Residue, then its C-alpha position, 0 to 999 in steps of 0.5 A: x523452518x525454513x522460509x523464502x520470503x520475496x519482495x518486489x521492491x528495494x525500498x522499505x515503504x508500502x507492503x514491504x514495511x507493512x507485513x515486516x512485524x508479520x514475517x519477523x515471527x518466522x524468524x523465531x520458527x527457524x530461518x529466513x531468507x529475504x529476496x530483493x531485486x537490488x540492494x536498499x532500505x528494505x534489504x536493510x529492514x529485513x536483514x534484522x531476521x534473514x539474510x538479504x539475497x540480491x536476485x536479478x529480477x522484474x517485478x511485473x509490467x504488463x505488455x503495452x502492445x502484441x508485439x511486447x509479447x515475445x520479449x514479456x514472456x521470454x522474460x517471465x520465463x528467465x525469472x522462473x528459472x532464477x527463482x527455480x534455481x534459488x529454491x533448489x539451492x535454499x531449499x525452503x519449507x515456504x515461500x512468501x511473496x510480498x507482491x501480486x507483481x512477481x508470478x514468476x516466484x509463484x510459478x518457480x514455487x509450484x513446480x518445486x512443490x514448495x507450499x506458497x503464501x502471497x500477500x497483495x497490496x494492490x488492485x492490480x487494475x488501477x483505474x487510472x488509465x482506460x486500457x481494455x489490454x490492461x485490463x484483461x492482463x490484471x485479470x489474468x495476473x488475479x487468476x494466475x495468482x489465485x491458482x498458484x498460491x496456497x494462500x492468498x492474504x489481501x490487505x482490504x476486501x476491495x483488493x480480495x474481491x479481484x481473486x477466486x479462490x481456487x479449489x481449497x486454497x485460502x483467500x483471507x483479507x488482513x488489514x495492515x495493523x497501524x501502531x501508536x507512534x504516529x500520535x507523538x509528533x511535534x507539530x509545533x516544530x514542523x509548522x516552525x520550520x516550514x513558516x506555518x505558524x499562523x497556517x488556519x487550517x494547515x492541510x496535509x497530502x502525504x504520498x509518493x509524487x505521482x498523477x495516480x495519488x492526485x495532488x493536483x486536485x489538492x492544489x485545484x481546491x486551494x484558490x476556492x479555499x483560500x476564499x474562504x480562509x485566507x490563511x489556509x496552507x497545504x503541505x505536499x509531502x512525498x518525492x516522485x519515482x525516478x520516472x520521466x512521467x512523475x518527475x514532469x509531474x512534479x514540476x507541472x504541480x509548481x506550475x500548476x500552483x502559480x497559475x493559479x496564484x497559490x504558490x504561496x499557499x503550498x509547501x512541498x516538503x519532499x519526505x517527512x521524518x518522522x511522519x508523526x511531526x507532520x500529523x501533528x502540524x496538520x489540521x486535515x489530512x487530504x488524500x485526493x487520490x484518483x486511481x484505486x487505492x488498495x488500502x489507504x494507510x495514510x488516512x488510518x496513520x492521520x485517524x491514530x494521530x487524531x487527524x481528521x480525513x478527507x479523502x477520495x473514495x476510491x478502491x478501498x477507501x469507502x471500507x477502511x474509512x467510511x464516508x461521514x463515521x471516519x472521514x468525509x469522502x468526495x468523488x475522485x477528481x472533483x476539486x470543488x467537492x474536495x474544497x466542501x468537504x475540507x470547509x465543512x470539516x474546518x467550519x464544524x468543530x463537533x463533526x472534526x471531534x467526531x470523525x476522529x473520535x470514530x476513527x480512533x475506536x476503528x483504529x483500535x478494534x480493527x488495525x491492531x498490529x497484533x491481530x495481524x500478525x496472529x492472523x497471518x501466523x494462522x495463514x502460515x499453519x493452515x498452508x503449510x497444513x494443506x501440504x503435509x501428506x495425509x497419514x498412511x491409510x487415509x483416503x483422500x476424501x477423508x484428508x480434504 
């Protein structure tokens, strides 16, 4: 079997990293070619299972005005031609698109009559900027994806609710798997390296530094937390995307900490590798996101590492970590509610233990990598079988 995998990012993070274990078995069934928009860590990772191909295309960005519709349509048409030419050249038996943000690839697969499956790891309407135009564009993209792909695999039920199945096409939720590697960190080393040996509690906020991730909400909670716990420290791990807005936001976070008088409490540590060291060093892992989280992997990783979680109840978070069972949730943007939740977790050892115990049980039962690999293999088999011609003499009604 020949499989063409299309990634939307050059980085081996997010969906490309989540689904790599699912796609690896396809190399055992035949050849795999992997398309990336630029060389980077994603190409390096996927080179283990197939030949990386750099193709000049752009992931979806919604047009911001009617005037932008013309260039947007022209770009989309050009990308469809590029993907169609590549499909004709490689003649794959299956196209797997690892995002809903490259509809041109699905259009090309449909035009070339090649079965396709798409993994959706995003809620298309982010919920951050109120814009009727963006909401309409997100809904249209969801409808287009469901109409074009033979199988749609979502990382959560919250993501799946964007889609209405078309005909007999598959729509399935498969949670990304989490292995046990996050429980093996060296917390003492991390604390010593960053001057956190006396931190009580040590909070960890992990993720790309961007307004959607809400690191500012965590910083705003620190003055109150410092009154409650004078030795509190907050580690912000991650870097901004190389975009003007995100870089400016990182600078604003530092100014905010100084303005609130907690700059000595906050440590900006950039990328952490291995991230297990930070989980081991943290007393509480905080997710202050303000956008519609499609899954919230950090919370699951933290629970697998035995760390309690306090998170904003946005997107799929209440589905993945249930309030009062595996985590304490608070309303997005509410730094006082975040402060109260952290204080409660730190003051109640029994609650901490219960959250971690329930969380580890949920990770073990519902976020197993082997189960995810098996479920995705079943989707591939069903997508391929649905496109097989009916045996001679079988009526169309019977073949359905």
